[in-house]
C-alpha positions in Angstrom: -56.4 -66.8 79.4 -53.6 -65.5 78.9 -52.3 -62.6 77.4 -49.2 -61.9 74.8 -48.0 -58.7 74.3 -45.7 -57.9 71.6 -43.1 -54.4 70.9 -43.2 -53.6 67.6 -40.5 -51.1 67.3 -39.6 -50.5 63.7 -37.4 -47.3 63.3 -36.5 -45.2 65.8 -34.7 -41.5 65.5 -31.5 -39.8 67.6 -29.6 -37.0 67.2 -25.7 -37.3 68.8 -22.9 -35.1 69.5 -20.0 -36.6 67.2 -16.2 -36.3 67.9 -15.8 -33.7 66.6 -18.8 -31.6 68.6 -21.0 -31.5 65.3 -24.9 -32.8 65.8 -25.8 -35.8 64.0 -29.1 -37.4 63.6 -29.3 -41.5 62.8 -32.2 -43.7 62.4 -31.6 -47.2 64.0 -33.7 -50.3 62.4 -35.3 -52.4 65.3 -34.9 -55.7 63.3 -34.1 -59.6 63.1 -30.4 -58.4 61.2 -29.9 -56.5 65.1 -28.0 -58.9 66.9 -28.1 -57.1 70.2 -32.4 -56.4 69.6 -32.6 -59.9 69.0 -30.7 -61.4 71.7 -33.0 -59.3 74.5 -36.3 -58.6 73.3 -37.6 -62.1 75.1 -35.6 -61.0 77.8 -37.9 -59.4 81.2 -36.8 -55.9 81.7 -34.3 -56.4 84.4 -32.4 -59.4 83.3 -32.5 -57.8 79.5 -30.8 -54.3 81.5 -28.5 -56.7 83.5 -27.3 -58.1 79.9 -26.8 -54.8 78.4 -25.0 -53.1 80.7 -22.6 -56.5 81.3 -21.5 -56.3 76.8 -21.3 -52.5 77.0 -18.7 -52.8 79.8 -17.2 -55.5 78.2 -16.9 -53.4 75.1 -16.2 -50.4 76.9 -12.9 -52.1 77.9 -12.1 -53.8 74.9 -12.5 -50.7 73.3 -10.4 -47.8 75.3 -10.8 -45.5 73.2 -14.4 -45.6 73.4 -14.7 -44.1 76.7 -13.3 -40.7 75.4 
């Protein structure tokens, strides 16, 4: 008998520091409209982390201003 566990994440609140030093609160919604979530949700944790790190590295290289 096999068991399938499904992670139910819908809303997550987080606070971050914006470019002028102010704090902002955002709400992140994980659903099928989030292409990053869709691309990693069924991967093993190690594979998901590797994918996210690779994609973020590419993003940082392509967006030099993002590196701060």
